[in-house]
Residue frames relative to the residue before (quaternion, step in Angstrom):
aa qw qx qy qz dx dy dz
X 1.0000 0.0000 0.0000 0.0000 0.00 0.00 0.00
X 0.0729 0.8481 -0.5211 0.0614 3.66 0.77 0.98
X 0.6291 0.5507 -0.3279 0.4399 3.60 1.30 -0.40
X 0.5525 0.6304 -0.4158 0.3527 3.57 1.16 0.02
X 0.4106 -0.7054 0.4948 0.2984 3.62 -0.75 0.94
X 0.5676 -0.5940 0.4522 0.3470 3.55 -1.19 0.53
X 0.8465 0.0664 -0.1009 0.5185 3.64 -0.98 0.92
X 0.1749 0.8248 -0.5121 0.1639 3.52 1.27 0.64
X 0.7631 0.4142 -0.1986 0.4547 3.59 0.90 -1.03
X 0.3687 0.7326 -0.4979 0.2819 3.68 1.24 0.18
X 0.8498 0.0437 -0.0468 0.5232 3.55 -0.82 1.04
X 0.4510 0.6588 -0.4864 0.3551 3.72 0.99 0.39
X 0.1888 -0.8016 0.5604 0.0879 3.50 -1.23 0.70
X 0.0353 -0.8078 0.5884 0.0003 3.51 -1.00 0.83
X 0.2789 -0.7001 0.6338 0.1741 3.55 -1.18 0.70
X 0.0406 -0.8027 0.5942 -0.0299 3.60 -0.81 1.13
X 0.2581 -0.7956 0.5317 0.1328 3.54 -0.78 0.91
X 0.7884 0.3573 -0.1846 0.4655 3.55 -1.02 0.22
X 0.3262 0.8203 -0.4024 0.2425 3.52 1.15 0.80
X 0.4265 0.7213 -0.4663 0.2834 3.62 1.23 0.02
X 0.7925 -0.0970 0.0622 0.5989 3.67 1.16 -0.48
X 0.7749 0.4166 -0.2478 0.4057 3.57 -1.34 -0.17
X 0.8560 -0.0799 0.0758 0.5052 3.48 -1.12 -0.92
X 0.7105 0.4881 -0.2987 0.4096 3.56 0.79 -0.94
X 0.6485 0.5065 -0.3168 0.4718 3.61 1.02 -0.80
X 0.6359 0.5427 -0.3032 0.4574 3.56 1.01 -0.94
X 0.6847 0.4923 -0.2832 0.4568 3.55 0.87 -1.07
X 0.6172 0.5326 -0.3318 0.4746 3.66 1.01 -0.85
X 0.6768 0.4930 -0.2933 0.4614 3.62 0.78 -0.95
X 0.7364 0.4384 -0.2566 0.4468 3.60 0.72 -0.99
X 0.6659 0.4943 -0.3125 0.4633 3.57 0.98 -0.72
X 0.5847 0.5324 -0.3885 0.4730 3.65 1.15 -0.58
X 0.6571 0.5366 -0.3026 0.4345 3.58 0.99 -0.74
X 0.6929 0.3996 -0.2764 0.5327 3.56 1.37 -0.27
X 0.6268 -0.6004 0.3043 0.3924 3.58 1.23 0.68
X 0.4120 0.6514 -0.5188 0.3699 3.57 1.06 0.59
X 0.3154 -0.6746 0.6158 0.2573 3.53 -1.13 0.58
X 0.1694 -0.8276 0.5344 0.0276 3.53 -0.41 1.42
X 0.1200 -0.7407 0.6552 0.0878 3.51 -0.89 0.99
X 0.1353 -0.8374 0.5296 -0.0079 3.56 -0.15 1.38
X 0.0670 -0.8247 0.5608 0.0299 3.51 -0.86 0.93
X 0.1051 -0.7900 0.6026 0.0423 3.51 -1.15 0.59
X 0.5676 -0.6234 0.4065 0.3520 3.61 -1.19 0.56
X 0.7449 0.2975 -0.2047 0.5610 3.65 1.18 -0.58
X 0.5721 -0.6364 0.4226 0.2987 3.46 -1.17 0.90
X 0.6249 0.5560 -0.3533 0.4190 3.58 1.05 -0.64
X 0.6291 0.5211 -0.3323 0.4714 3.54 1.18 -0.55
X 0.6228 0.5305 -0.3382 0.4652 3.50 1.08 -0.84
X 0.6528 0.5298 -0.2958 0.4535 3.55 0.97 -0.93
X 0.6289 0.4960 -0.3529 0.4837 3.64 0.99 -0.67
X 0.6366 0.5269 -0.3312 0.4554 3.66 0.97 -0.85
X 0.5977 0.5798 -0.3356 0.4404 3.57 1.03 -0.87
X 0.7005 0.4893 -0.2701 0.4438 3.50 0.93 -1.05
X 0.6610 0.4691 -0.3022 0.5017 3.50 1.31 -0.19
X 0.6718 -0.5627 0.2876 0.3865 3.49 1.26 0.24
X 0.5058 0.6416 -0.4003 0.4150 3.56 1.37 0.08
X 0.3871 -0.5760 0.6425 0.3249 3.50 -1.41 0.39
X 0.0723 0.8304 -0.5379 0.1256 3.53 -0.31 1.38
X 0.0679 -0.8023 0.5923 -0.0291 3.48 -1.16 0.98
X 0.4716 -0.6150 0.5381 0.3314 3.53 -1.24 0.38
X 0.1526 0.7675 -0.6162 0.0888 3.46 -0.86 0.96
X 0.0135 -0.7898 0.6121 -0.0365 3.61 -0.50 1.20
X 0.4485 -0.7273 0.4602 0.2410 3.46 -0.56 1.26
X 0.6698 0.4621 -0.3253 0.4816 3.69 1.12 -0.38
X 0.6746 0.4214 -0.2746 0.5403 3.63 1.25 0.14
X 0.2799 -0.8129 0.4858 0.1579 3.59 -0.08 1.22
X 0.5926 0.5718 -0.3747 0.4260 3.59 1.13 -0.58
X 0.6824 0.4879 -0.3026 0.4524 3.59 0.99 -0.80
X 0.5837 0.5487 -0.3564 0.4807 3.60 1.24 -0.54
X 0.6933 0.4627 -0.2818 0.4752 3.60 0.78 -0.99
X 0.6837 0.4694 -0.3217 0.4568 3.62 0.77 -0.83
X 0.6412 0.5240 -0.3197 0.4606 3.66 0.93 -0.75
X 0.6905 0.4615 -0.2854 0.4784 3.55 0.85 -1.03
X 0.6383 0.5043 -0.3630 0.4543 3.61 0.87 -0.59
X 0.6920 0.5100 -0.2819 0.4260 3.52 0.96 -0.95
X 0.6301 0.5196 -0.2898 0.4989 3.55 1.18 -0.73
X 0.6896 0.4660 -0.3107 0.4590 3.60 0.84 -0.78
X 0.6125 0.5107 -0.3408 0.4979 3.60 1.20 -0.64
X 0.6650 0.5226 -0.3279 0.4208 3.61 0.83 -0.87
X 0.7515 0.3843 -0.1729 0.5076 3.58 1.13 -0.81
X 0.4148 -0.7355 0.4305 0.3188 3.55 1.40 0.13
X 0.6809 -0.5288 0.2340 0.4494 3.44 1.18 0.94
X 0.5502 0.6425 -0.3401 0.4108 3.50 1.31 0.36
X 0.2187 0.7902 -0.5405 0.1888 3.65 1.07 0.66
X 0.2811 -0.8034 0.5042 0.1463 3.53 -0.58 1.17
X 0.8387 0.0399 0.0366 0.5419 3.68 0.99 -0.65
X 0.1100 -0.7400 0.6549 0.1067 3.44 -1.38 0.46
X 0.1006 -0.7650 0.6317 0.0751 3.56 -1.04 0.79
X 0.2076 -0.7669 0.6024 0.0772 3.55 -0.41 1.40
X 0.0388 0.8535 -0.5094 0.1026 3.54 -0.40 1.26
X 0.6906 0.5228 -0.3239 0.3805 3.57 0.77 -0.89
X 0.2087 0.7626 -0.5898 0.1645 3.60 -0.95 1.06
X 0.1032 -0.7989 0.5828 0.1070 3.50 -1.11 0.22
X 0.3405 -0.7248 0.5668 0.1933 3.68 -1.35 0.22
X 0.2051 -0.7226 0.6487 0.1220 3.46 -1.33 0.57
X 0.1906 -0.8243 0.5179 0.1262 3.57 0.00 1.15
X 0.4660 0.6473 -0.4994 0.3383 3.52 -1.07 0.73
X 0.5918 -0.5781 0.4088 0.3854 3.46 -1.32 0.57
X 0.5873 -0.6032 0.3880 0.3752 3.59 -1.06 0.66
X 0.6457 0.5168 -0.3520 0.4384 3.60 0.96 -0.67
X 0.6431 0.4804 -0.3279 0.4982 3.73 1.18 -0.26
X 0.6202 0.6035 -0.3497 0.3590 3.60 1.11 -0.44
X 0.4161 -0.7106 0.5139 0.2405 3.63 -0.70 0.96
X 0.6069 -0.5732 0.4186 0.3576 3.57 -1.02 0.74
X 0.6334 0.5688 -0.3127 0.4212 3.55 1.00 -0.91
X 0.6343 0.5839 -0.2650 0.4319 3.39 1.18 -0.95
X 0.6597 0.4976 -0.2572 0.5010 3.44 1.11 -0.99
X 0.6361 0.5095 -0.3326 0.4745 3.58 0.94 -0.75
X 0.6638 0.4410 -0.3432 0.4970 3.72 0.78 -0.90
X 0.6744 0.4769 -0.3868 0.4102 3.69 0.61 -0.66
X 0.6587 0.4972 -0.3323 0.4565 3.61 0.86 -0.71
X 0.5505 0.5790 -0.3792 0.4669 3.60 1.12 -0.66
X 0.7614 0.4252 -0.2080 0.4430 3.56 0.70 -1.13
X 0.7856 0.3918 -0.1645 0.4498 3.44 0.98 -0.91
X 0.8038 0.2206 -0.1114 0.5412 3.54 1.26 -0.28
X 0.7362 0.4089 -0.2808 0.4603 3.56 0.55 -1.15
X 0.6310 0.5134 -0.3359 0.4748 3.71 0.92 -0.62
X 0.6581 0.4756 -0.3540 0.4640 3.62 0.93 -0.60
X 0.6223 0.5188 -0.3529 0.4680 3.57 1.05 -0.69
X 0.6240 0.5559 -0.3326 0.4371 3.61 0.95 -0.81
X 0.7083 0.4524 -0.2608 0.4749 3.59 0.84 -0.99
X 0.6478 0.5231 -0.3316 0.4436 3.53 1.02 -0.83
X 0.6588 0.5113 -0.3158 0.4526 3.61 0.94 -0.76
X 0.6907 0.4862 -0.3098 0.4366 3.54 1.06 -0.55
X 0.6590 0.4765 -0.3012 0.4980 3.62 1.22 -0.17
X 0.5825 0.6402 -0.3816 0.3242 3.57 1.00 -0.77
X 0.6331 0.5499 -0.3524 0.4154 3.66 0.83 -0.71
X 0.6634 0.4636 -0.3170 0.4945 3.60 0.93 -0.78
X 0.6513 0.4960 -0.3456 0.4586 3.62 0.97 -0.70
X 0.6326 0.5280 -0.3372 0.4553 3.62 0.98 -0.78
X 0.6368 0.5459 -0.3568 0.4113 3.52 0.92 -0.86
X 0.7158 0.4451 -0.1939 0.5019 3.56 1.20 -0.75
X 0.3347 -0.7687 0.4755 0.2666 3.47 1.31 -0.34
X 0.6950 0.3858 -0.2475 0.5540 3.48 1.15 0.60
X 0.3986 0.7061 -0.5377 0.2314 3.62 -1.16 0.67
X 0.2158 -0.7204 0.6443 0.1391 3.53 -1.29 0.51
X 0.0312 -0.7275 0.6845 0.0362 3.54 -1.19 0.88
X 0.0298 -0.8001 0.5986 -0.0268 3.44 -0.65 1.21
X 0.1847 -0.7948 0.5739 0.0703 3.54 -0.93 1.05
X 0.3153 -0.7173 0.5846 0.2103 3.59 -0.90 0.80
X 0.0370 -0.7970 0.6027 -0.0095 3.55 -0.30 1.20
X 0.4141 -0.6803 0.5479 0.2560 3.61 -0.96 -0.83
X 0.5943 -0.4601 0.4925 0.4389 3.51 -1.37 0.03
X 0.6798 0.4591 -0.3287 0.4679 3.60 1.03 -0.52
X 0.4797 0.6304 -0.4581 0.4032 3.53 1.17 0.47
X 0.7924 0.2053 -0.1578 0.5523 3.62 1.18 -0.28
X 0.7550 0.1784 -0.2447 0.5816 3.62 1.23 0.19
X 0.3521 -0.7770 0.4898 0.1801 3.49 -1.07 0.81
X 0.0757 -0.7771 0.6193 0.0827 3.56 -1.00 0.64
X 0.5444 -0.6436 0.4305 0.3227 3.55 -1.11 0.88
X 0.7924 0.2345 -0.2955 0.4794 3.46 -1.42 0.80
X 0.6660 0.3987 -0.3311 0.5365 3.68 1.16 0.52
X 0.2290 0.8571 -0.4480 0.1106 3.49 1.22 0.32
X 0.6784 0.4812 -0.3174 0.4555 3.59 0.91 -0.92
X 0.6665 0.4825 -0.3148 0.4732 3.63 0.83 -0.91
X 0.6904 0.4918 -0.3128 0.4285 3.57 0.83 -0.91
X 0.6292 0.5433 -0.3438 0.4366 3.56 1.09 -0.66
X 0.6488 0.5238 -0.3029 0.4614 3.50 1.19 -0.88
X 0.6882 0.4770 -0.2887 0.4642 3.60 1.08 -0.68
X 0.5753 0.5395 -0.3743 0.4877 3.58 1.17 -0.55
X 0.6344 0.5320 -0.3169 0.4628 3.57 1.03 -0.86
X 0.6498 0.5428 -0.3045 0.4363 3.48 1.04 -0.84
X 0.6298 0.5367 -0.3122 0.4668 3.54 1.04 -0.96
X 0.6788 0.4883 -0.3014 0.4582 3.58 0.75 -0.87
X 0.6397 0.5354 -0.3126 0.4543 3.49 1.01 -0.94
X 0.6959 0.4925 -0.2639 0.4512 3.56 0.84 -1.03
X 0.6130 0.5391 -0.3332 0.4717 3.61 1.07 -0.74
X 0.6561 0.4990 -0.2966 0.4823 3.58 0.98 -1.00
X 0.6767 0.5236 -0.3040 0.4189 3.59 0.82 -0.97
X 0.6098 0.5613 -0.3131 0.4638 3.43 1.10 -0.92
X 0.6610 0.4923 -0.3107 0.4735 3.65 0.90 -0.88
X 0.7146 0.4821 -0.2710 0.4285 3.57 0.85 -1.05
X 0.7119 0.4216 -0.2617 0.4971 3.57 1.21 -0.46
X 0.3136 0.7688 -0.4884 0.2684 3.55 1.30 0.18
X 0.8195 0.2003 -0.1657 0.5107 3.64 -0.70 1.02
X 0.5559 0.5913 -0.3911 0.4340 3.59 1.24 0.06
X 0.4832 -0.6638 0.4357 0.3689 3.59 1.11 -0.36
X 0.5921 0.4990 -0.3745 0.5101 3.60 1.38 0.14
X 0.1884 -0.7827 0.5910 0.0515 3.51 -0.93 1.12
X 0.2292 -0.7677 0.5958 0.0564 3.51 -1.16 1.00
X 0.0252 0.8128 -0.5800 0.0474 3.60 -0.65 1.05
X 0.2106 -0.7540 0.6059 0.1416 3.55 -1.15 0.51
X 0.1821 -0.7411 0.6351 0.1191 3.54 -1.00 0.89
X 0.1375 -0.8188 0.5571 0.0137 3.57 -0.77 1.00
X 0.0127 -0.8380 0.5455 0.0096 3.65 0.13 1.13
X 0.3330 -0.6542 0.6149 0.2882 3.43 -1.33 0.24
X 0.8323 -0.1738 0.1027 0.5163 3.60 -0.87 -0.73
X 0.0365 -0.7719 0.6339 -0.0297 3.58 -0.73 1.14
X 0.4207 -0.6895 0.5140 0.2889 3.58 -1.07 0.78
X 0.2656 0.6952 -0.6175 0.2546 3.58 -0.31 1.44
X 0.6430 -0.4886 0.4209 0.4131 3.47 -1.43 -0.36
X 0.2800 0.7983 -0.4974 0.1921 3.56 1.19 0.35
X 0.7114 0.4714 -0.2747 0.4429 3.60 0.86 -0.83
X 0.5769 0.5997 -0.3157 0.4560 3.43 1.26 -0.87
X 0.7197 0.4389 -0.2451 0.4788 3.47 0.89 -1.16
X 0.6116 0.5388 -0.3723 0.4438 3.68 1.10 -0.50
X 0.5875 0.5451 -0.3799 0.4620 3.65 1.02 -0.50
X 0.6719 0.5299 -0.2809 0.4345 3.50 0.92 -0.93
X 0.6815 0.4736 -0.2910 0.4760 3.54 1.22 -0.77
X 0.5696 0.5759 -0.3689 0.4559 3.46 1.21 -0.54
X 0.6772 0.4605 -0.2968 0.4912 3.56 0.92 -0.89
X 0.6434 0.5284 -0.3510 0.4286 3.58 0.89 -0.48
X 0.8227 0.2856 -0.1314 0.4735 3.51 0.76 -1.00
X 0.7701 0.2764 -0.2106 0.5350 3.54 1.12 -0.38
X 0.0848 -0.8896 0.4345 0.1124 3.37 1.07 -1.14
X 0.6831 -0.5211 0.3590 0.3646 3.47 -1.27 0.62
X 0.6450 0.5149 -0.3314 0.4572 3.55 1.02 -0.85
X 0.6774 0.5305 -0.3050 0.4082 3.54 1.05 -0.86
X 0.5933 0.5795 -0.3772 0.4121 3.56 1.11 -0.44
X 0.5904 0.6060 -0.3845 0.3692 3.53 1.05 -0.44
X 0.7241 0.3822 -0.2349 0.5239 3.60 1.28 -0.39
X 0.5707 0.5855 -0.3622 0.4476 3.62 1.31 0.10
X 0.5000 -0.6435 0.4925 0.3054 3.52 -1.13 0.81
X 0.6608 0.5057 -0.2817 0.4777 3.57 1.34 -0.34
X 0.2624 0.8090 -0.4942 0.1800 3.64 1.26 0.30
X 0.6889 0.4956 -0.3062 0.4313 3.57 0.71 -1.04
X 0.6754 0.5086 -0.2901 0.4484 3.56 1.05 -0.88
X 0.6128 0.5821 -0.3143 0.4324 3.46 1.06 -0.79
X 0.6670 0.4871 -0.2956 0.4800 3.58 1.04 -1.00
X 0.6297 0.5365 -0.3395 0.4477 3.68 0.95 -0.81
X 0.6983 0.4831 -0.2668 0.4558 3.52 0.88 -1.15
X 0.6325 0.5595 -0.3375 0.4160 3.58 0.99 -0.76
X 0.5857 0.5539 -0.3347 0.4880 3.54 1.10 -0.88
X 0.6915 0.4771 -0.2917 0.4573 3.56 0.70 -1.05
X 0.6993 0.4605 -0.2977 0.4585 3.61 0.75 -0.85
X 0.6638 0.4921 -0.3225 0.4618 3.64 0.91 -0.64
X 0.5778 0.5861 -0.3590 0.4401 3.56 1.21 -0.56
X 0.2294 -0.8401 0.4758 0.1231 3.55 1.15 -0.53
X 0.3314 0.7570 -0.5062 0.2466 3.58 1.11 0.38
X 0.4559 -0.6928 0.4869 0.2740 3.54 -0.83 1.01
X 0.4075 -0.7095 0.5206 0.2441 3.60 -0.93 0.81
X 0.6930 -0.4953 0.3453 0.3940 3.61 -1.22 0.40
X 0.7772 0.3329 -0.1609 0.5091 3.56 1.11 -0.78
X 0.4328 0.7121 -0.4629 0.3022 3.53 1.16 0.19
X 0.1110 -0.8229 0.5562 0.0338 3.59 -0.84 1.01
X 0.5677 -0.6254 0.3890 0.3678 3.61 -1.08 0.45
X 0.7178 -0.4767 0.2899 0.4165 3.67 -1.07 0.28
X 0.5652 0.6403 -0.3429 0.3910 3.40 1.30 -0.64
X 0.5611 0.6145 -0.3661 0.4166 3.53 1.22 -0.56
X 0.6605 0.4857 -0.2695 0.5052 3.57 1.15 -0.91
X 0.6496 0.5302 -0.3282 0.4350 3.59 0.92 -0.90
X 0.5951 0.5731 -0.3589 0.4342 3.58 1.01 -0.73
X 0.6974 0.4511 -0.2732 0.4853 3.58 0.90 -0.88
X 0.5663 0.5748 -0.3587 0.4692 3.60 1.19 -0.66
X 0.6648 0.5084 -0.3267 0.4391 3.58 0.76 -0.97
X 0.6644 0.4864 -0.3330 0.4594 3.59 0.88 -0.72
X 0.6280 0.5407 -0.3224 0.4575 3.58 1.04 -0.83
X 0.7320 0.4251 -0.2480 0.4711 3.53 1.06 -0.72
X 0.7999 0.3248 -0.1479 0.4825 3.65 0.90 -0.75
X 0.5371 0.5968 -0.4486 0.3925 3.73 1.03 -0.18
X 0.5697 -0.5883 0.4639 0.3378 3.48 -1.24 0.50
X 0.7676 0.1612 -0.0345 0.6193 3.42 1.20 -0.88
X 0.1443 -0.8146 0.5557 0.0832 3.66 0.07 1.21
X 0.4712 -0.6424 0.5150 0.3163 3.49 -1.16 0.50
X 0.5443 -0.5872 0.4821 0.3555 3.51 -1.35 0.50
X 0.8073 0.1053 -0.0272 0.5801 3.61 1.06 -0.74
X 0.0512 -0.7558 0.6499 0.0613 3.52 -1.24 0.61
X 0.3385 -0.7273 0.5891 0.0973 3.45 -0.89 1.28
X 0.0497 0.7763 -0.6283 0.0107 3.61 -0.85 0.86
X 0.7812 0.2269 -0.2780 0.5108 3.53 -0.97 1.20
X 0.6158 -0.5633 0.4271 0.3481 3.51 -1.31 0.64
X 0.6527 0.5348 -0.3665 0.3920 3.65 0.70 -0.70
X 0.6088 0.5562 -0.3142 0.4704 3.49 1.18 -0.92
X 0.6892 0.4790 -0.2833 0.4641 3.56 0.79 -1.10
X 0.6273 0.5326 -0.3327 0.4606 3.67 0.91 -0.87
X 0.7308 0.4473 -0.2480 0.4520 3.61 0.70 -1.10
X 0.5833 0.5551 -0.3895 0.4471 3.61 1.11 -0.46
X 0.6750 0.4736 -0.2953 0.4826 3.57 1.04 -0.79
X 0.6362 0.5349 -0.3119 0.4603 3.57 1.07 -0.81
X 0.6518 0.5275 -0.3190 0.4418 3.52 0.98 -0.74
X 0.6844 0.4851 -0.2898 0.4608 3.52 1.13 -0.56
X 0.7994 0.3792 -0.1545 0.4396 3.53 0.99 -0.96
X 0.7033 0.4800 -0.2527 0.4595 3.56 1.09 -0.69
X 0.5023 -0.6015 0.5342 0.3169 3.54 -1.21 0.80
X 0.6940 -0.5142 0.3287 0.3820 3.55 -1.28 0.55
X 0.6436 0.5327 -0.3369 0.4341 3.55 0.98 -0.84
X 0.7105 0.4267 -0.2823 0.4832 3.61 0.77 -0.88
X 0.5839 0.5517 -0.3731 0.4643 3.65 1.07 -0.59
X 0.6254 0.5512 -0.3212 0.4494 3.55 0.99 -0.78
X 0.6611 0.5179 -0.2798 0.4653 3.49 1.02 -0.97
X 0.6314 0.5054 -0.3240 0.4908 3.51 1.01 -0.83
X 0.6752 0.4899 -0.3191 0.4497 3.66 0.73 -0.90
X 0.6314 0.5231 -0.3565 0.4479 3.66 0.94 -0.78
X 0.6517 0.5453 -0.2779 0.4480 3.47 0.99 -1.07
X 0.6596 0.4982 -0.2795 0.4884 3.56 1.00 -0.95
X 0.6364 0.5253 -0.3198 0.4656 3.64 0.97 -0.81
X 0.6993 0.5093 -0.2689 0.4234 3.48 0.81 -1.07
X 0.7308 0.4370 -0.1923 0.4878 3.54 1.22 -0.80
X 0.5597 0.6491 -0.3842 0.3432 3.58 1.25 -0.23
X 0.7397 0.3389 -0.3549 0.4606 3.46 -1.47 0.32
C-alpha cells in the first residue's frame, strides 16, 4: 500500500454496520488499531452493549428498522460534529432455497436488510460528506454480486442490486470528493452459513421441503452446511479488512476489490465465457460448494 499517505487515518471516523461478529467485528477492531474512531453498530442491543464494554462507540442499527438507522446516523453525526469520514455497509444475510419456494414476504424482508436499509443509511450520511467535499462509502458486496448461483437467488438478487446501486452512486458523486467502493468477497470464515440455516428454517423450513421438488437437494445441502467444514479457498475476515483499509486510506481507492480465489476466477469467467458455459460453471460451483 505504498500510495497511502502517512498518518492518513489519524482522527478519522467511520460507521461500520454488522459488528457483532465476522467481517464487521474484525474491521472495527483493526481500524481502531489504526487510530480510526470507530462507530460500531449491531442489530441486537446486547451486542452493542458488549462492544461498549470493550471501549467502542456502539449503537443498535437494524437495517429492517428505519428508526434505528435514523437515530444512529443522527447520533454519529452529532458525535463527530458532522465530520464522519466513512461508512462501511456490511451487515447482510442469505435465505438459501429455490426461488420458487421462497415466500414473497421473505424476499421483501431480505431486500429490506440487504439493500433498502443500506440506501437509507447512505442517504443520511452523504449530505455531511458533501458539505466537507470528502468521504468514503464502502459496500460489502460478494462474488454473488456479479455471478448467480442456484439456491442463492434471494441473496444474489440483493447483491446484484447493490452493485448497480453503487456504480450509479459512484457516477453521481463524481467530483464531490466522495469515493464509492465495492468489496466482493468469496467464501469468508464467518457465521454467514450458520445464520443462513436459521433463515431457511424460518422461511421455508423442514416441513416445507416435503412439498418441494427440491426436497432431496435441500437435505443434502443442509448436511453440508451443518458440517461447517472450511472450504479450500475460505479466508479469515482479515482478508476483507485489508481491502477495506485500502478503500478507506488510499489516495485513489478502487471501484472494486476482489477477495478470495473464487471471486477472481469468476470475474475472469464472467468476462470471457459465453452465457451457456458460464451457467455450467456456476452450476458446477454450486453443486460442489460448502
